[in-house]
VOPAGU-2260 file (C-alpha; in pm, 1 decimal, decimal comma):
REM VOPAGU-2260
SITE   aa  ch    i         X         Y         Z
SITE  MET   A    0    6807,9   10857,5   15013,5
SITE  ALA   A    1    7139,4   10796,9   15187,5
SITE  GLN   A    2    7124,3   10876,2   15558,0
SITE  ALA   A    3    7369,5   10882,0   15847,0
SITE  GLU   A    4    7388,0   10537,4   16000,5
SITE  GLN   A    5    7167,8   10470,4   16302,8
SITE  PRO   A    6    7292,0   10166,4   16494,6
SITE  GLY   A    7    7031,5    9894,0   16532,7
SITE  SER   A    8    6797,8   10033,5   16266,4
SITE  VAL   A    9    6962,4    9876,8   15963,9
SITE  VAL   A   10    7090,2    9540,7   15845,0
SITE  PRO   A   11    7381,9    9433,3   15625,8
SITE  ALA   A   12    7319,9    9411,1   15252,6
SITE  PRO   A   13    7242,0    9062,9   15116,2
SITE  VAL   A   14    7536,5    8872,5   14969,8
SITE  ALA   A   15    7517,5    8758,0   14608,8
SITE  PRO   A   16    7496,8    8377,9   14575,7
SITE  GLY   A   17    7794,8    8167,9   14474,1
SITE  ARG   A   18    8060,3    8317,9   14702,8
SITE  LEU   A   19    8364,7    8093,1   14739,9
SITE  PRO   A   20    8611,5    8086,3   15033,5
SITE  LEU   A   21    8899,1    8332,9   14979,4
SITE  LEU   A   22    8798,9    8391,0   14615,4
SITE  GLY   A   23    8456,6    8537,9   14686,2
SITE  HIS   A   24    8281,9    8608,8   14355,0
SITE  ALA   A   25    8604,4    8663,0   14159,0
SITE  VAL   A   26    8556,0    8346,2   13953,0
SITE  GLN   A   27    8208,0    8450,9   13839,4
SITE  LEU   A   28    8332,6    8800,3   13755,8
SITE  TRP   A   29    8623,6    8653,9   13560,7
SITE  ARG   A   30    8422,6    8394,9   13366,7
SITE  ARG   A   31    8102,4    8585,4   13291,3
SITE  PRO   A   32    8122,7    8944,0   13420,2
SITE  ILE   A   33    7840,6    9082,0   13206,6
SITE  ALA   A   34    7584,4    8814,1   13291,8
SITE  PHE   A   35    7686,1    8816,1   13658,1
SITE  LEU   A   36    7641,7    9193,0   13695,7
SITE  GLU   A   37    7302,2    9173,4   13523,6
SITE  SER   A   38    7191,7    8893,3   13757,4
SITE  LEU   A   39    7244,2    9100,0   14072,0
SITE  ARG   A   40    6918,5    9293,1   14027,4
SITE  GLU   A   41    6734,9    8969,2   14112,7
SITE  HIS   A   42    6879,9    8977,8   14464,3
SITE  GLY   A   43    6795,1    9332,6   14571,5
SITE  GLU   A   44    6863,3    9702,8   14519,6
SITE  VAL   A   45    7187,6    9685,7   14719,9
SITE  VAL   A   46    7379,4    9359,4   14685,4
SITE  ARG   A   47    7716,1    9273,8   14833,8
SITE  LEU   A   48    7972,6    9079,0   14635,9
SITE  ASP   A   49    8330,7    8994,3   14727,0
SITE  ILE   A   50    8627,0    9012,0   14490,5
SITE  GLY   A   51    8864,7    8797,0   14687,9
SITE  THR   A   52    8847,8    8957,7   15032,3
SITE  TRP   A   53    8742,9    9295,9   14889,3
SITE  PRO   A   54    8369,2    9361,6   14958,0
SITE  VAL   A   55    8173,0    9571,5   14709,8
SITE  HIS   A   56    7813,4    9691,6   14746,6
SITE  VAL   A   57    7651,4    9693,4   14402,4
SITE  LEU   A   58    7360,1    9933,0   14344,8
SITE  THR   A   59    7095,6    9798,0   14107,3
SITE  SER   A   60    6839,2   10076,6   14157,3
SITE  PRO   A   61    6859,6   10399,5   13952,4
SITE  GLU   A   62    6733,7   10594,2   14255,1
SITE  HIS   A   63    7023,6   10473,7   14468,6
SITE  VAL   A   64    7271,2   10546,9   14190,0
SITE  HIS   A   65    7131,9   10900,3   14154,8
SITE  ASP   A   66    7150,2   10944,1   14531,2
SITE  VAL   A   67    7518,9   10849,1   14537,4
SITE  LEU   A   68    7621,7   11042,3   14225,7
SITE  VAL   A   69    7412,2   11357,7   14271,3
SITE  GLN   A   70    7201,6   11400,3   14584,3
SITE  GLN   A   71    7462,4   11286,9   14837,6
SITE  ALA   A   72    7775,6   11310,0   14622,5
SITE  GLN   A   73    7975,5   11482,6   14898,3
SITE  ARG   A   74    7951,9   11164,6   15108,2
SITE  PHE   A   75    8141,4   10956,8   14851,8
SITE  GLY   A   76    8490,9   10945,9   14706,0
SITE  ARG   A   77    8611,2   10803,1   14377,4
SITE  GLY   A   78    8663,7   10443,5   14483,1
SITE  ARG   A   79    8906,7   10163,1   14419,8
SITE  VAL   A   80    8858,2   10116,7   14045,7
SITE  PHE   A   81    8965,2   10474,7   13982,2
SITE  GLU   A   82    9259,3   10444,0   14218,9
SITE  ARG   A   83    9374,0   10137,1   14027,1
SITE  LEU   A   84    9383,7   10348,9   13711,5
SITE  ARG   A   85    9628,1   10603,8   13859,3
SITE  PRO   A   86    9938,2   10440,2   13705,4
SITE  MET   A   87    9787,6   10529,6   13367,8
SITE  PHE   A   88    9592,5   10850,1   13434,9
SITE  GLY   A   89    9799,5   10999,8   13715,8
SITE  ASN   A   90    9614,2   11292,0   13877,6
SITE  GLY   A   91    9381,7   11368,7   13587,9
SITE  ILE   A   92    9015,2   11445,4   13649,2
SITE  VAL   A   93    8935,9   11080,3   13575,7
SITE  THR   A   94    9092,0   10973,7   13907,2
SITE  THR   A   95    9085,3   11278,0   14139,4
SITE  ASP   A   96    8821,0   11409,1   14375,7
SITE  GLY   A   97    8728,5   11698,9   14602,7
SITE  ASP   A   98    8866,1   12052,6   14568,5
SITE  PHE   A   99    9145,3   11947,4   14333,3
SITE  HIS   A  100    8899,2   11782,9   14096,5
SITE  ARG   A  101    8673,1   12087,8   14097,6
SITE  LYS   A  102    8969,7   12316,6   14022,4
SITE  GLN   A  103    9082,9   12100,0   13733,1
SITE  ARG   A  104    8732,5   12079,8   13592,5
SITE  ARG   A  105    8702,7   12460,8   13600,0
SITE  MET   A  106    9031,2   12496,9   13414,3
SITE  MET   A  107    8946,3   12238,0   13151,0
SITE  GLN   A  108    8585,2   12338,4   13087,5
SITE  PRO   A  109    8669,4   12615,7   12834,3
SITE  ALA   A  110    8837,0   12356,8   12608,2
SITE  PHE   A  111    8497,2   12189,7   12570,2
SITE  HIS   A  112    8300,3   12509,5   12512,6
SITE  ARG   A  113    8047,1   12502,4   12230,6
SITE  GLY   A  114    8269,7   12726,7   12016,2
SITE  HIS   A  115    8555,1   12479,4   12034,1
SITE  ILE   A  116    8322,4   12187,3   11962,4
SITE  THR   A  117    8245,4   12362,2   11633,7
SITE  GLU   A  118    8617,1   12368,5   11552,1
SITE  TYR   A  119    8658,2   12007,1   11654,2
SITE  ALA   A  120    8364,0   11908,9   11432,3
SITE  GLU   A  121    8565,7   12015,8   11128,6
SITE  VAL   A  122    8842,7   11776,9   11229,5
SITE  MET   A  123    8588,7   11500,6   11292,5
SITE  GLY   A  124    8434,2   11563,2   10951,8
SITE  ARG   A  125    8769,5   11533,6   10774,5
SITE  GLN   A  126    8854,5   11212,0   10953,1
SITE  ALA   A  127    8509,2   11062,7   10893,4
SITE  THR   A  128    8535,9   11146,9   10523,7
SITE  ALA   A  129    8881,6   10988,8   10510,6
SITE  MET   A  130    8746,9   10671,4   10672,4
SITE  SER   A  131    8444,2   10633,7   10446,2
SITE  SER   A  132    8640,9   10730,5   10133,8
SITE  SER   A  133    8885,9   10444,8   10196,0
SITE  TRP   A  134    8615,5   10179,2   10157,5
SITE  THR   A  135    8534,1    9989,4    9838,2
SITE  SER   A  136    8177,4    9893,9    9761,3
SITE  GLY   A  137    8122,8    9524,0    9827,3
SITE  ARG   A  138    8457,8    9474,0   10002,7
SITE  GLU   A  139    8447,8    9366,6   10366,7
SITE  VAL   A  140    8591,5    9599,3   10633,6
SITE  SER   A  141    8658,2    9545,7   11004,0
SITE  MET   A  142    8431,0    9802,2   11165,3
SITE  VAL   A  143    8612,8    9773,8   11498,9
SITE  THR   A  144    8939,3    9865,9   11328,8
SITE  GLU   A  145    8781,0   10144,1   11124,8
SITE  THR   A  146    8600,0   10317,2   11410,4
SITE  ARG   A  147    8901,9   10298,2   11639,4
SITE  ARG   A  148    9125,9   10445,8   11370,2
SITE  TYR   A  149    8869,9   10722,6   11314,2
SITE  ALA   A  150    8842,5   10804,3   11685,1
SITE  LEU   A  151    9218,1   10790,1   11741,8
SITE  SER   A  152    9290,1   11010,0   11441,7
SITE  SER   A  153    9021,3   11262,9   11537,0
SITE  VAL   A  154    9128,9   11291,5   11899,5
SITE  ALA   A  155    9500,8   11301,2   11816,6
SITE  GLU   A  156    9453,1   11578,2   11558,1
SITE  MET   A  157    9241,6   11781,0   11800,5
SITE  ILE   A  158    9497,0   11749,2   12080,2
SITE  PHE   A  159    9819,5   11788,3   11880,0
SITE  SER   A  160    9910,8   11985,5   11570,6
SITE  GLY   A  161   10215,0   12023,8   11345,3
SITE  ASP   A  162   10510,2   11801,1   11265,2
SITE  LEU   A  163   10639,7   11829,9   11621,2
SITE  SER   A  164   10350,9   11613,4   11740,3
SITE  ARG   A  165   10364,9   11344,2   11472,9
SITE  PRO   A  166   10563,1   11096,5   11692,7
SITE  ALA   A  167   10301,6   11140,8   11965,9
SITE  VAL   A  168   10017,9   11066,8   11723,8
SITE  GLU   A  169   10198,4   10754,1   11603,6
SITE  GLU   A  170   10252,6   10640,3   11962,0
SITE  VAL   A  171    9885,6   10695,7   12043,6
SITE  HIS   A  172    9790,4   10462,8   11757,5
SITE  ARG   A  173   10043,9   10206,0   11880,0
SITE  SER   A  174    9995,9   10209,2   12256,6
SITE  LEU   A  175    9642,8   10322,0   12338,9
SITE  PRO   A  176    9473,7   10003,3   12204,9
SITE  ILE   A  177    9702,6    9794,7   12429,5
SITE  VAL   A  178    9614,5   10007,7   12730,9
SITE  LEU   A  179    9242,1    9977,4   12657,4
SITE  GLU   A  180    9274,2    9599,7   12631,1
SITE  GLY   A  181    9410,4    9565,6   12984,4
SITE  MET   A  182    9214,6    9844,9   13150,6
SITE  LEU   A  183    8919,5    9648,3   13293,7
SITE  ILE   A  184    9128,4    9359,4   13426,3
SITE  ARG   A  185    9379,5    9600,1   13582,6
SITE  ALA   A  186    9095,3    9795,3   13744,6
SITE  VAL   A  187    8909,1    9511,8   13919,2
SITE  MET   A  188    9179,4    9255,4   13997,2
SITE  PRO   A  189    9384,5    9270,3   14322,6
SITE  LYS   A  190    9681,3    9506,2   14307,5
SITE  SER   A  191    9919,6    9225,8   14401,8
SITE  LEU   A  192    9858,4    9068,8   14059,9
SITE  ASP   A  193   10007,0    9375,6   13887,5
SITE  ARG   A  194   10355,0    9246,4   13963,8
SITE  LEU   A  195   10308,4    8909,6   13797,5
SITE  PRO   A  196   10532,4    8888,7   13488,4
SITE  ILE   A  197   10249,4    8777,7   13261,9
SITE  PRO   A  198   10221,1    8906,9   12901,8
SITE  LEU   A  199    9912,2    9120,8   12978,0
SITE  ASN   A  200   10093,0    9309,6   13255,8
SITE  ARG   A  201   10411,1    9355,5   13053,6
SITE  ARG   A  202   10223,9    9490,2   12751,3
SITE  PHE   A  203   10010,5    9722,4   12962,4
SITE  ASP   A  204   10300,6    9865,2   13163,8
SITE  ALA   A  205   10522,2    9914,5   12858,1
SITE  ALA   A  206   10246,2   10082,2   12654,9
SITE  ALA   A  207   10149,9   10313,4   12943,5
SITE  ALA   A  208   10512,7   10414,6   12995,8
SITE  ARG   A  209   10567,7   10484,6   12624,8
SITE  LEU   A  210   10253,1   10693,1   12600,4
SITE  ARG   A  211   10331,1   10905,1   12904,5
SITE  ALA   A  212   10693,3   10955,8   12792,4
SITE  ILE   A  213   10611,7   11072,5   12439,2
SITE  ILE   A  214   10348,4   11318,5   12561,9
SITE  ASP   A  215   10597,7   11454,3   12815,1
SITE  GLN   A  216   10841,6   11511,8   12528,6
SITE  VAL   A  217   10585,0   11697,7   12320,2
SITE  ILE   A  218   10480,7   11919,2   12611,9
SITE  ALA   A  219   10845,3   12001,9   12689,4
SITE  THR   A  220   10903,8   12126,3   12335,4
SITE  TYR   A  221   10563,9   12284,7   12263,8
SITE  GLY   A  222   10604,2   12650,4   12187,4
SITE  SER   A  223   10981,1   12630,8   12145,8
SITE  ASP   A  224   10948,8   12656,1   11766,6
SITE  GLY   A  225   10749,4   12980,1   11785,3
SITE  GLU   A  226   10453,5   12827,8   11601,4
SITE  GLU   A  227   10110,3   12950,5   11710,0
SITE  ARG   A  228    9873,4   12660,4   11767,4
SITE  HIS   A  229    9501,8   12639,2   11834,0
SITE  ASP   A  230    9477,7   12277,6   11943,2
SITE  LEU   A  231    9350,6   12134,5   12270,0
SITE  LEU   A  232    9699,3   12087,2   12413,7
SITE  SER   A  233    9768,0   12458,3   12368,9
SITE  LEU   A  234    9441,6   12540,7   12545,3
SITE  LEU   A  235    9538,1   12324,3   12841,7
SITE  LEU   A  236    9890,8   12466,4   12860,6
SITE  SER   A  237    9756,1   12821,8   12862,0
SITE  SER   A  238    9461,1   12765,8   13096,6
SITE  VAL   A  239    9457,1   12929,6   13440,0
SITE  ASP   A  240    9238,0   12886,9   13744,0
SITE  ALA   A  241    9002,0   13185,3   13763,4
SITE  GLU   A  242    9017,7   13182,4   14144,9
SITE  THR   A  243    9394,9   13153,8   14195,2
SITE  GLY   A  244    9545,6   13257,3   13861,1
SITE  ALA   A  245    9762,6   12943,0   13864,4
SITE  GLY   A  246    9815,2   12724,5   13560,1
SITE  MET   A  247    9869,8   12350,0   13529,3
SITE  SER   A  248   10208,4   12187,2   13564,6
SITE  PRO   A  249   10339,8   11998,6   13259,4
SITE  GLU   A  250   10278,2   11671,1   13444,6
SITE  GLN   A  251    9918,0   11768,9   13512,9
SITE  VAL   A  252    9862,1   11860,6   13148,5
SITE  ARG   A  253   10004,8   11521,8   13051,5
SITE  ASP   A  254    9762,2   11341,4   13281,0
SITE  GLU   A  255    9463,9   11533,6   13144,7
SITE  VAL   A  256    9568,2   11468,5   12783,4
SITE  ILE   A  257    9579,9   11095,0   12850,6
SITE  ALA   A  258    9234,6   11109,4   13010,4
SITE  ILE   A  259    9091,1   11292,9   12709,2
SITE  MET   A  260    9250,2   11046,3   12467,4
SITE  PHE   A  261    9108,9   10750,8   12656,4
SITE  ALA   A  262    8756,3   10891,5   12686,2
SITE  GLY   A  263    8746,9   11023,9   12330,5
SITE  THR   A  264    8867,9   10697,1   12186,1
SITE  GLU   A  265    8725,1   10401,1   12375,5
SITE  THR   A  266    8373,0   10531,9   12431,2
SITE  SER   A  267    8332,5   10683,7   12086,5
SITE  ALA   A  268    8494,5   10406,7   11881,0
SITE  THR   A  269    8313,2   10124,5   12058,0
SITE  THR   A  270    7974,9   10297,1   12056,5
SITE  LEU   A  271    8011,8   10385,3   11689,1
SITE  ALA   A  272    8104,7   10025,7   11601,1
SITE  TRP   A  273    7801,7    9892,9   11788,7
SITE  THR   A  274    7580,3   10152,7   11619,6
SITE  PHE   A  275    7690,7   10034,5   11274,9
SITE  HIS   A  276    7630,9    9676,0   11389,9
SITE  GLU   A  277    7275,0    9756,3   11496,0
SITE  LEU   A  278    7208,9    9942,0   11170,8
SITE  GLY   A  279    7324,7    9638,1   10975,2
SITE  ARG   A  280    7085,2    9419,1   11174,7
SITE  HIS   A  281    6795,3    9662,7   11129,4
SITE  PRO   A  282    6783,7    9783,3   10765,9
SITE  GLU   A  283    6456,0    9969,4   10824,9
SITE  VAL   A  284    6628,0   10186,8   11086,5
SITE  GLN   A  285    6922,6   10241,2   10854,3
SITE  GLU   A  286    6690,7   10359,2   10575,9
SITE  ARG   A  287    6517,4   10610,1   10804,9
SITE  LEU   A  288    6854,1   10738,5   10918,8
SITE  GLN   A  289    6975,5   10776,1   10560,4
SITE  ALA   A  290    6661,2   10969,7   10469,1
SITE  GLU   A  291    6720,3   11214,0   10755,4
SITE  VAL   A  292    7087,1   11258,8   10664,2
SITE  ASP   A  293    6995,6   11320,4   10299,5
SITE  GLU   A  294    6747,5   11589,6   10405,1
SITE  VAL   A  295    6967,4   11762,5   10665,5
SITE  VAL   A  296    7318,2   11722,6   10525,6
SITE  GLY   A  297    7272,6   11654,7   10157,0
SITE  GLU   A  298    7582,6   11556,8    9963,7
SITE  GLY   A  299    7825,0   11794,7   10134,3
SITE  PRO   A  300    8032,5   11740,3   10448,3
SITE  VAL   A  301    7863,7   11726,0   10787,3
SITE  ARG   A  302    7877,0   12066,4   10958,3
SITE  ALA   A  303    7855,8   12140,0   11328,4
SITE  GLU   A  304    7520,7   12314,6   11280,4
SITE  ASP   A  305    7377,5   11999,5   11119,1
SITE  LEU   A  306    7419,9   11790,1   11432,1
SITE  ALA   A  307    7132,2   11945,2   11628,3
SITE  ARG   A  308    6894,2   11873,9   11336,9
SITE  LEU   A  309    6989,2   11505,9   11314,1
SITE  THR   A  310    6726,8   11408,9   11571,5
SITE  TYR   A  311    6666,4   11052,0   11454,6
SITE  ALA   A  312    7042,6   10995,6   11429,4
SITE  HIS   A  313    7064,5   11104,0   11793,8
SITE  ASP   A  314    6793,7   10854,1   11889,4
SITE  VAL   A  315    6981,0   10579,2   11702,8
SITE  PHE   A  316    7301,3   10670,8   11885,9
SITE  GLN   A  317    7130,5   10680,8   12227,1
SITE  GLU   A  318    6970,8   10342,0   12171,6
SITE  ALA   A  319    7300,2   10183,1   12065,8
SITE  LEU   A  320    7470,7   10334,7   12371,8
SITE  ARG   A  321    7189,7   10210,1   12596,2
SITE  LEU   A  322    7240,9    9854,5   12472,9
SITE  HIS   A  323    7620,4    9874,6   12488,1
SITE  SER   A  324    7703,1   10085,5   12793,7
SITE  PRO   A  325    8001,4   10104,2   13031,9
SITE  LEU   A  326    8022,8    9797,3   13249,9
SITE  LEU   A  327    8118,9    9921,5   13596,3
SITE  PHE   A  328    8192,6   10236,8   13797,6
SITE  THR   A  329    8272,3   10271,4   14167,5
SITE  ARG   A  330    8243,7   10513,0   14459,8
SITE  ARG   A  331    8366,8   10492,2   14820,8
SITE  ALA   A  332    8168,0   10582,0   15133,8
SITE  LEU   A  333    8354,9   10848,6   15331,8
SITE  ALA   A  334    8148,2   10790,1   15648,2
SITE  PRO   A  335    7901,2   10527,5   15777,8
SITE  LEU   A  336    7555,0   10562,8   15623,4
SITE  THR   A  337    7246,0   10371,2   15524,9
SITE  LEU   A  338    7125,0   10314,0   15172,1
SITE  GLY   A  339    6797,1   10143,2   15094,5
SITE  GLY   A  340    6775,4   10033,6   15457,5
SITE  PHE   A  341    7116,3    9864,8   15449,5
SITE  ALA   A  342    7426,2    9956,9   15648,7
SITE  ILE   A  343    7718,7   10087,6   15444,9
SITE  PRO   A  344    8032,4   10116,6   15663,3
SITE  ALA   A  345    8289,7   10393,3   15620,7
SITE  GLY   A  346    8541,0   10304,0   15353,5
SITE  ALA   A  347    8304,3   10059,1   15182,4
SITE  GLU   A  348    8316,5   10037,4   14806,7
SITE  LEU   A  349    7996,4   10092,8   14609,6
SITE  ALA   A  350    7959,0   10003,7   14244,2
SITE  TYR   A  351    7697,2   10041,3   13975,2
SITE  SER   A  352    7672,5    9906,5   13623,8
SITE  PRO   A  353    7523,6   10138,2   13358,4
SITE  TYR   A  354    7513,6    9831,4   13132,9
SITE  ALA   A  355    7292,1    9638,3   13375,6
SITE  LEU   A  356    7073,2    9940,4   13455,8
SITE  HIS   A  357    7010,4   10010,3   13088,8
SITE  ARG   A  358    6899,8    9650,8   13029,9
SITE  ASP   A  359    6667,0    9630,4   13329,8
SITE  PRO   A  360    6317,7    9539,5   13198,4
SITE  GLU   A  361    6158,4    9742,3   13479,6
SITE  LEU   A  362    6329,7   10055,5   13343,8
SITE  PHE   A  363    6334,0    9984,5   12970,1
SITE  PRO   A  364    6058,7    9755,3   12835,7
SITE  ASP   A  365    6190,4    9490,8   12595,6
SITE  PRO   A  366    6543,0    9591,1   12699,2
SITE  THR   A  367    6731,8    9375,1   12448,4
SITE  VAL   A  368    6536,0    9512,8   12151,7
SITE  PHE   A  369    6707,1    9785,5   11946,9
SITE  ASP   A  370    6430,1   10046,9   11925,4
SITE  PRO   A  371    6537,6   10409,4   11860,4
SITE  ASP   A  372    6173,2   10519,3   11875,7
SITE  ARG   A  373    6161,2   10449,7   12249,7
SITE  TRP   A  374    6340,0   10784,3   12300,7
SITE  ARG   A  375    6048,2   10970,4   12139,4
SITE  ARG   A  376    5782,8   10768,4   12322,6
SITE  ASP   A  377    5952,4   10821,8   12661,2
SITE  ALA   A  378    6052,5   11184,7   12605,2
SITE  GLY   A  379    5818,9   11316,1   12875,9
SITE  GLU   A  380    5932,9   11087,3   13156,4
SITE  ARG   A  381    6096,8   11287,9   13435,9
SITE  SER   A  382    6291,7   10986,0   13560,5
SITE  ARG   A  383    6496,5   10957,1   13240,4
SITE  ASP   A  384    6809,0   11108,3   13397,5
SITE  HIS   A  385    6795,7   10851,4   13675,8
SITE  ARG   A  386    6756,8   10559,6   13437,8
SITE  TYR   A  387    7005,7   10655,6   13167,7
SITE  VAL   A  388    7357,8   10736,3   13289,1
SITE  PRO   A  389    7611,8   10634,1   13021,3
SITE  PHE   A  390    7826,7   10941,1   13096,7
SITE  GLY   A  391    7772,8   10934,8   13472,6
SITE  ALA   A  392    7598,2   11215,9   13660,4
SITE  GLY   A  393    7663,2   11494,5   13905,6
SITE  GLN   A  394    8004,2   11648,2   13972,5
SITE  HIS   A  395    8190,5   11363,1   13802,7
SITE  LYS   A  396    7982,7   11347,3   13486,0
SITE  CYS   A  397    8206,0   11311,1   13180,9
SITE  ILE   A  398    8336,8   11656,4   13089,8
SITE  GLY   A  399    8358,8   11559,5   12722,7
SITE  ASP   A  400    8010,1   11414,6   12671,0
SITE  THR   A  401    7914,7   11681,9   12414,4
SITE  PHE   A  402    8245,5   11620,6   12239,9
SITE  ALA   A  403    8178,0   11243,9   12223,2
SITE  VAL   A  404    7825,6   11289,9   12089,9
SITE  ALA   A  405    7951,8   11521,7   11815,0
SITE  GLU   A  406    8226,5   11272,4   11727,7
SITE  ILE   A  407    7981,7   10984,7   11691,5
SITE  LEU   A  408    7706,0   11175,7   11508,4
SITE  THR   A  409    7954,8   11322,2   11260,0
SITE  ALA   A  410    8082,9   10978,0   11162,7
SITE  LEU   A  411    7734,5   10827,9   11162,6
SITE  ALA   A  412    7600,5   11094,8   10925,7
SITE  THR   A  413    7908,2   11090,1   10701,6
SITE  VAL   A  414    7892,7   10714,1   10652,9
SITE  SER   A  415    7513,3   10708,9   10613,5
SITE  SER   A  416    7526,9   10965,9   10334,6
SITE  ARG   A  417    7749,0   10739,2   10122,0
SITE  TRP   A  418    7707,9   10379,0   10229,8
SITE  HIS   A  419    7455,2   10111,2   10315,8
SITE  LEU   A  420    7611,2    9868,8   10565,7
SITE  THR   A  421    7533,9    9497,5   10576,8
SITE  PRO   A  422    7671,2    9232,7   10816,2
SITE  ALA   A  423    7932,9    8996,7   10675,8
SITE  PRO   A  424    7774,4    8650,9   10634,5
SITE  GLY   A  425    7856,0    8366,5   10871,3
SITE  VAL   A  426    7984,2    8579,4   11159,8
SITE  THR   A  427    7842,7    8576,8   11512,7
SITE  VAL   A  428    7927,1    8897,4   11696,6
SITE  ARG   A  429    7983,7    8848,8   12070,4
SITE  GLU   A  430    8040,2    9097,1   12352,2
SITE  VAL   A  431    8391,2    9090,6   12499,8
SITE  PRO   A  432    8413,9    9236,0   12854,4
SITE  ALA   A  433    8596,6    9570,0   12872,0
SITE  GLY   A  434    8535,1    9920,2   13008,7
SITE  ILE   A  435    8259,8    9920,6   12746,9
SITE  PRO   A  436    8200,6    9565,8   12616,9
SITE  GLN   A  437    8372,7    9532,7   12278,8
SITE  PRO   A  438    8255,8    9342,6   11970,2
SITE  SER   A  439    8451,7    9017,2   11936,1
SITE  GLU   A  440    8479,2    9097,0   11566,1
SITE  LEU   A  441    8264,6    9310,4   11342,7
SITE  PRO   A  442    8319,8    9258,7   10969,8
SITE  MET   A  443    8070,1    9453,3   10758,1
SITE  ILE   A  444    8020,0    9509,1   10388,8
SITE  PRO   A  445    7963,7    9867,6   10268,4
SITE  ILE   A  446    7747,2    9905,7    9959,7
SITE  ALA   A  447    7765,2   10239,8    9779,6
SITE  ARG   A  448    7436,6   10432,2    9783,7
SITE  ARG   A  449    7522,9   10655,8    9490,4
């Protein structure tokens, strides 16, 4: 439990080994970020690392993470990583905090109500059918490309509607992948490096500017043609704060749209790609999943009411997400406190890695083994919420988690009803560091089931 600091009763957190003068641990984070973050659990529950001259206290204990995110959330702000994302996300709920964040969350919550998820599921179903219908039995496909196209198309169609929005949809397909590519590096590297005229910075800045500009254009003209729309953008434009009666400014709507596009694309597309990868590596799991889909869905399209009955599919999804989770999140201490017996000064940055937590052998036995049945065996454990935090927890938990789950399960069931997926021969799939580690490449061969 975090407590107010008591001078003399606490000690500084241990420093991770390998710190270099001036550079700190930046070289290790640059060269092998995934392995380095996983290694920190060996050095304590609170471990200090330095990125250049920027100190970060990494939490490796699920109890400390829960304390910071839920029990003592009011003591912590968003943190540096989120601030570094402001050039892209502006003042959306991804980057804001306090009263403003709570107001925005209240206004946006109706857009993710169960009734709207049902409507969105129809869009997801159409896009999943379009993806799987484009494949040819025995012909290799890039699963990374396919899942990203599916997620982008689904999210874009749910946000925008009509011919007026077609340029925005095209720009999303063009620019969002570039933004995702540079997101992790931009978030953790010193701000001074943003100004370097290197290709990564130029691509990122240009793509972010194009995306924000085209969405601004769509918002400025929405409603001018008299067409009645029922998309997510219309919901945001018409939303009002129940306490004040005020709506969002066009700029605020733009920032929230970008946040939704990012969350609904990167998380869903990457998790879905990894899920297909794991199914290809574990044909016995794939066969069980196909049997459940055949029983629940049959040969028709996946409906919103089917999703709750796809219990094994949900276990498969959770296990894939456990193995391939977000790499790093941050918070900032607003006042001096102690955590795990260590002094945390005011303004200190705290970080936690869902990826490392979800692969901790003390929390998940045989952590590198893909085992969907572990979610049935462990169903009664009360500590599950502390151990498994892919969408965060507390007041900043992802507002679209139900949306993302529906998006992934719809595609998973649609593909499983028609195809058996096998890995392309001779390819070694590696993890590439990103907000969620990406597959280096993921060619797979679909074989028609019917």
